[in-house]
N, C-alpha and C positions, 0 to 999 in steps of 0.2 A: 643734414647738408641740404641748402636750398637748391632747387632745380631751376633750370632756364625753362620758363614757361612759354610754349608756343602754342600757336593756334591748332596744331595737329596733336594736342596733348593726349586726346583719346587714343589716336593710333599708337602713340609712343607707350602709353599706360598698357594697352593691349598687347603689344609686342613684348614688353617686360613680362606680362602676366603669362603668356604662352610660353616664354622661355624659362618660367619657374622663377623669375626674379621678382618675388613677391613685394619685397620691401620698397623697391623702386616703383613698381606698378602702383602700390598703395599710395606713394607720394604724389604721383601724377593724378590719380583718381581724387585724392582729397583736395589737391590743388584746383582741379577742375571744378569741384563741387563748392569751392569757396567763391569761384566766380560765378557759378550757376548752381544754386542748392537743389533745384528740382530737375537736374540732369538725369533723366530715366536710365540712360545706358550706364553712367558713371555710378548711380545708386546700385542698380542692378549687378554690375561687375564688382563693385567693392564688396557687396553682400556675398557674392561667390567667393571672393578672396578671403574674406573674413571666415566663413565657413570652412574653407580649405585649411585655415590656420586652427580650426578645432573649434571655433566659438560659433556655432550653428545658430544659437538663440540671436545673437547680434546681427549675423548674416541674414537671418530671416526678417529682422526689423528693417534692413536696408531694402530688400527686394520688395516688401510690402509697400515701402514708400514708393518705389519705381512703378508699381501697379497702380498706386493711387494716382500718379502723375499720367500713366500711359495704360490704362485699364485694358485687359483683355490680349495683352501681349504674349502669344503662346510660349516664347522661349522664357520668359520671365516666370510665367506659372509652372512650366516644367522644372526650370532649376529650383524655385521655392519649393515646390512639391519634394524634389529629390533631397533638399536640404532638411526640410521638415521630417522626413524619414529618418536621416541620419540623427537630427535632435531628438527624436522620439527614442532611438537606441541609447542616446546619453541619458535621457530622462529615465528610461527603464532601468538602467544601471545604478541610478541613484534612488530606485524605488519610488519615484514619481509617476505612478501608473496613470493617475489622472491627466498629468501634464502629456505624457506620451499619447494618450488616446487622443487628446484634443489636437496635438500636432498631426496625427496621421488622419484624423477627420478633416482637417483643414487641407491636408495634401489631397485627399480624395475629392474635396470639393473643388479644388483648383483643377485636378486632372483626374476625371472620373475612371479613366482607363489604366490609372497607375497600378498595376498588379501588385507591385512589391508593397505598396502602401497598404492595399487591401490584405495582403497576406500577413504583413507585421501587425495590423490592427486586428485581424481574425485571431491571430496566436496570442495577442495580448488580452482579448476579451475572454478567450478560452482560459487562460491563466487565472483570470479574475472571476470565473465561474459563470460568465455570460455566455453560455454555449450557443443559444439560438441566434443571438446577434452575430457571434463568431462565424457559425455557419453560413449566414448570408454574405458575409464579406469574402469568406473563403470560396463560397460557390461562385462568386462574382469574379474572383481571381482566376478560377478554374475555366470560366467561360472565356477570359481574355487569353489565358495560356494554357490550354488543355494538354499540351505536350511536356510541360515543365514537370520534372520529378520532385522538386522542392514544394511546388503547390499541391501535388497529389499527396505528398507526404504530410503536408500540415493539415489538409482536409481530411485524409485517411485517420490520422492520429485523433482529430477531433472527434470523427464520427465512431471511433472505437469507444471513446469515453461516453459517448451517448448511446451506445449499445447497437448501433446500426452496423452490425459486424459484416454483413455481406459486401456492401459498397466498401467499407473500409479495408477489407481484405483485398479487394481489387486495386484499390488506389495505393495501398502499400506495396502491393506486388509491382505496379508499375514505377514507383519509387525506387525499387531495387536496380533500376537501370542507372542511377547516378551513383558513380563510385564513391563520392564523397558522403553519400547517405546511407550506404549498405548497412553499416553496423547499427547505426540507430534504427534503421528501417526493420532489420531483421529482429530487434528486441520487441518493437511495436507489433510486428507481424506475429512473433511468438505469443505476445499477450492476447492478440485477436483470436488466434487458434486455440489457445487455452481457454478463453471466454466461451468458446463454442463447444468445448469438450474434446477437442481434437489434441490431446496431450501429447501423443507420439510426435506428430508434426511440429508442435511447439518445441518440443526437446530438440528436434533437428534444427530448427533455427537458431536456438541458443548455442548448440554445438557448431554450427558454422560460424557464428559470431565469435566464439572463442578460438576457432582455428584463425580467424583473421586477426584476432586481438587477444591473445592467450592471457595477458595479466588485466583482466576486468573484473574487479571484485564483485560488482552489483550482478553482472551476468553470471558468475560462477555460483553466486549464492541462489540467484533465480533457478539456475538449471538443477542445482541439487534440491531445492524446494519442490521444483515441479516434478522430479523423479519420484518423490514420495506419493504422488497421485497416479501414477502409472499402473495399469492394470496387467502390462506385459512384461514389466521388470520384476525379478524376484526380490523378495525383502533382502536376501544376502547381496544381491547386485548393488542395491541402493545404499546399504550399510558401508560397502566396500568402497563406493564412490565418495561417500562422506569421509571415510578414514583417510583415503588417498589425499583428498583436499585438506584435511587437518594436519596430516604429517608434512605436507609441503609448507603450510602456513607456520607450522611450529618450527620447523628448521630455519625459515628466514627470520623467525623472531628471537632465535635463541641467544644471539649476542647482545640483544638489547633488553633482557630482562635484568633486574637489579634486586639485590637482597632487601629484605625489609629491616627497618632499623628500630621498629617499636616492640615493646614486649608482648610475647605471646599472651593469650588470655589466661588468667590464673583462676578463673571461676568467681572472682569477687568484683571486678569492674564490670560496668556496662559492655555488653557486646555492641560493636558498631557494624551495622548492616546496610549495605547498599543494594539498590534496585536500578537497573538500567533497561531503557526502553525507547523506542520511536514513537510508542502509542499511548503517552500520557495525555489523552483527549478523548473524544466521543470515538471510541473503537472498542470491538469486542473484547481485546485484552484488558482494557480499563474496567469493563462491565464485571469482569471476574476478578481483577486485582483490587480495585478501590475498597471493598469490604475487609479485605485483609489489612490494607494499609491504615485504614480507620480504627481497626479493632486491636492493632498492636499495642503491647505493654510498653509504654514510654518510661516506666520506672526501671526497667531491666535491661532496655535496649536503646540505642540511638540509631535513628534511620536516616538514610541518605536517598535521594532520588536523582538520578542522572538522566536527564532527557536527551536522547540522541538528536532531536531535531528542535527547531524552535516553534513547530506548529502547536497552537494552543487554541482552547475555547473554554466554555464554562466548566467542563469537567476537570480540565487543567487547574483552573482557579480553585475549584472545590477541593482538589488533591492537595494542592498547595497550602490549603487553609488548615490542615491537619497539623502544621508546625514543624515539619521536618526540614532538614537542610535540603535545598534544591538547587541544582546545578545543571546548566546546559552545556552539553559538549559539542553542540553544532559549530562548526568552523575550526575545530580543534583537531590538529593531526592525531594519529594515534598515539605517539610518543607524548605529546603535550597532553592529551586527555589521561593517559595512564599516570603521568607524574602529578596530575590534579587529584586522581582517585587515591594515589599513594600518599599524598600529603593528608588526606583525610583519615589515614590509618585505619581502614577497614578491616574488619576480622572476615566477613563474608561478602562477596558480591554476586548477586543473583541477576542473570541476564534473562529477559523477558521476551526475547525477539528471535534467537536462533538464527536461521537463514532467512527470515521474512524481510519485507523491504525496510530499509533504513538501518539494517543491523550494524553492530560494530564488532564482529567476531574477531577481526584482526587486532583490534585494541586488546581483547582479551587473551590473544596469543602472547601479549606482553606481561601477563600476570600481574595486573594492577593490585590485586589482593590475595592474602595467603590462601584463601579458599574460594574457589569459583563453582557456582552452580547454574543450571539452566532449569527454566520452569515456565509453563504456561503457554507461551507464544508459539512454540514449535513442537509439533507432536512427533518427533523424531530425535534421534541423537545428532548432536552437531558435528560430530566426528573430530572435534578439536581436543587433543590429549590434555591441554592445560585445563580445561573444565573438568573439575573433580566429581561433581554430581549432578544427577538428573533427578529432580523431585517428582514422585508420582504416587500411585498407589497400587494394590495388588489385583484390582479389577482391570486397570489400564495396562499395567505391566506384571503379569503374574510370574511365578517363579518358573525359570526356564527361558525367559526372554532377556537374560543379561547378555548374550553374544550379539545382540542387535545394538549394543551401545558402547561407545567409548568412554563414557562416564560411568561411575558406580551409581547403581539405582538405589535410592533412598525412598523408600516406600512409606508413606504416611499411614498411621493405623485408622485412618478414615478416608473419606473421599478427597481427592487431590484438589478439589475446588470449592469455592464458597460462591454462590449465586445472588446477584443483586438484581431483581427484575426491574425493568424500566418503569419509571414513575408514570409514563403515559400508557401502559398496558391497559387495554379494555378488559371488561369482564368476560369470563368464560361464557360461550354461547350454548344454547341447547344442541343436542346432537343433530348435525344437519341431515343424516340418513333418515332420520324419522319424519322429515318434512319433504325431502327430495324424492324419496322412494328408492333410493340406491346409496350405497356406500361409496364415499369418495376417499380414496387414498391420495396421499400428497407428498410432495418434496419441495421444500423452499431452499435447498442446498444450491450452492453454485454449480455451473455446469462443468467446470473442470473436475468435479467428483463424480459426474454422471458419464460412465464408460459403457461399452457394449455389455459386459457381463452384468452390470448393474441394471440395464435396460431389460436384458434377457430374465433376470430375476423378477423384476417388476412385472414383466409380461406374463410370467408363469403365475403370479398372484392374480392379476386381472382375468386370465383365462379361467382359473379355478373359481373366481367369484363372479359369477354371471351378473352382468348389468352394472358392475363397478365402473367408476371413473377414477382418472388421475389427473391430479392438479399439480401444475408446475409453475415455478416462479423464478425467473432470473433475468438479468439485465438484457441479454441478446433476444428476448421474446418481444421486446420492443420493435424489432425489425421484422416485418411482415414476410420478406423473402426468407429470412432464418427460420421462422415459424413453420413455414411450408416444407422447408428442408428437414426440419426436425420431425415433422409428422412422418415424412417418408422414411425418416431412420426409424421410427418406432414400429412401423408397418411389419417388417420381418419378425418383430417379437410378438405379433399378435395383439398389437395395441392399435385399434382403428381410431381414426382421426375423431370420430364423433364421441369418443369416450375420453377425450383429452381437453382439459380446461387450462387456460393460461391466465396467470395473474401478473398485474403490473408490478414493475420493481422500482426502484429509486424513489420511495416514498417515505414521509415521515414515519417514525417508529410506530406509532399508534395504527396508522394505516396499514403498515406491513404486518402488524401482529393481528389485525383483523381478518387477514387472509386465512388464518386458522380457523375462523368460523365456518369457512366452507370444507374443512377437512375433518374426517372422522378418525383416521389412522395415518400417522407418517411413516413413509418408507424410507429407511436409511440408506446411504450410499456405501459402496464398498470397492476397493479396499480402504478408501479414505473416508471415515465416518463423520457425521456431523458433530459440532461441538456447542457453539453458541445457538445455531439454529435448533439443535436437539432440546436444549434447555428453554428455548422459546416455545417449542411446540409444548413441551410437558407443562409448562406454566400456563399455556392456553388450553390446557386440558385435553391435549391429543397425545395419546401413547405413541411411542416410536419403536417399530420393530427393526432390530438391528442384526447384522452377521458379523461376528467377530473374526479376528484373523491373528496372525502371529506377533503382531507388534502394535504399539499404542495408537498409530493412526486409525486402525480398524476398531479400536476398543474404548474411544472416548465416550461414545453414546453409552456403552456397557458400564462405564464407571459411574455415570449419573443415574441409570436405571437400577444398579446395585444399591445406590445409596437411598433409593426411594422404595426398595423392596419390589421391584418389577422384573427381577432377572427371569423368573420362570415365564411369565407370558410374553415377554419381549425380546429376550436374548437367544439368539440361534447360533449354534456352531456349525451348521451345514446349509447349503442351499436349500434342500428339501425341508428342514426344519424352520427356516425363514418363511417358506410359502405357508407351511402348516400352522405356524403361529399368527401370521397376518390373516389369515382365512378363518382360524378359530376366533380372533377378536371381532372379525366382521360377522360371524354367523349369529352372535348373541347381542342384539342391539340394546336390550335392557341392562346387560352387564357392562357393555361399552360406554352407556350413558352414564351409570353409576360410577364407573372408573373416571370419566370425564369430569364429573362435578367434584370428585374427591381429589384429583391430583394435586391441586394447589395446597391442600391441607397435607398431603403427603410430604410434599417439598418443604412446607414451613415446618414440619415435624422432624425433618432429617437433618443430617450433617450439612447439607447444602445451604441452609439457611441459619446457621449458628456460627456467625463470624467470630465470636470470642473464643469459641472452643477450637475453631479452626486456626486462629491466630496462635493460640497456645501450641497446637500441633506443629505449626511451622516453626515457631520459636524454639521448641524442643529439638526440632530437626537441625536448626542452625547450631545449637549446642553440640549435638552430636557431631556434626561436621567438624567444628573446631576442635572438639576432643581427639577426633580421629586423624584430622589433617593439619590442624593449626600449628603444630610443632614440628612439622616436616621440615627437611633440608630447605634452605633458602630464606628462612626466617633468622635474622641476626638479632638477638636479644640486645636491648639498648642497655648501656651501662650508666648506672648512677654515679654522678661524681661526688667525690667525698670531700667536704670543705675543710 
């Protein structure tokens, strides 16, 4: 409808605009611009209106025109900056990260004190892996708004990823003052405390988060996972917590399970095997899983890989090249994913995640395959009754450990793992003790495995071995304040600061492995032993002394050591024996050097480096599972039609 144009058109347009009558306001703005196309106020306000209607990109174009006509107008710049921040959110939702960053940079150029633009840009850059630049913008935002909890949360979360845990913890505690951020902050604070080795405090954060939001699958799994690291909880208490969770999830899924409509395995057709994981990429799980996947017998089995996430890299591509059926479950609800897996008519589904990040255990509660098993990624029972088996070996789970599992233990007749050394692994170095003049013990495990009893054990070793040193490597040691705190933590255990060396973390694989050139003997953690780190140590010629416990978390290193016939010199069943074995190795440098140069050959000759025989053992295990469970109730045989 045409409007009656008057000289006070701008006032009329603004009046409509202020009352929310955007259509009428737009008519007046556009009529005025037909008369004066360079009218700065009309361009500016029409840009604001256009952005209000959701078209931030077009709104920004109009306000830029206004600034061209009337440069330096503060209100124009402020509104354009705000619209660009909103535009960046839209671009980010559309995965246009470059465009979003460009919009935010323009907003900051217009209004350098725009703290929201700096926070958003910092968060975006952090998400894209550009952490140093992200930190610059987030620190600038904090200077502008030091009291804001959301700014503290963003900067604290970034510093956590960078290993600067001392400042991160302080910032995250400040962020707890905002009720809207408490839950997310509790989770990040738990991670921060976990990274420092303060497991019990981290557990308290998860428990508080679950009190505030009881139905939070990720946090429930994080809590159960972290309980396995605790030095104060009994093994029975950890098992009971897993079982209680599993019973709850199983009850909720009971009415959503459907019978299977395909024929049980008769021993003649190919078995159909599925693997599920969030870690089909450059990850510790894939280093141990890929040799198995490559060596499988495709003449007798069909294999399916179900990626829980879309994360991928060159390892993903290499695994996909083996020619198996590959499916991504990311974005699918549990029922949708279960239906997809059912359509593939698997005989066995093996979960490689357990309660680790990105898991789909609630999907498994729907029983998407007749036989479910857990393997590799989680060194504990899942607690989920729908999972039938846990694949292990007699060293990791000796007879008598059955009560720690809701699953039936299926022990392989050999090591439960096959190791693929990194291609970038450097050569084994000469024994450092012979040129350093002292023995260096080391641990390159994460600090969530390093508790007070472990430090006491290491302290007893260093007190017994006069002049020896201890090398430690973990992400938080990048933080000078944390290093000082940790050295103070070592003092009561008799480990003086001058005997402690720190190695940098977050390095390429080859640089990481070269840290073992500085270590003569690795000291394992307890009750959660090393796994990938233990194999890396052995591959680099460094023996590992370990203390076994009642369940698999404390026996993974023992499994590897049994496989290479190092049980006697390296596996202890008591603290006194741990100290004795470590010091016996350290006392004879010639023998230690001989062991160092022979370890790779030992590994190469062991089950750990025979993927074909390992794959055969796993395939036999799958056949055993199907024979035992595959014809259980819940499988409805398909009926052939008679023509």
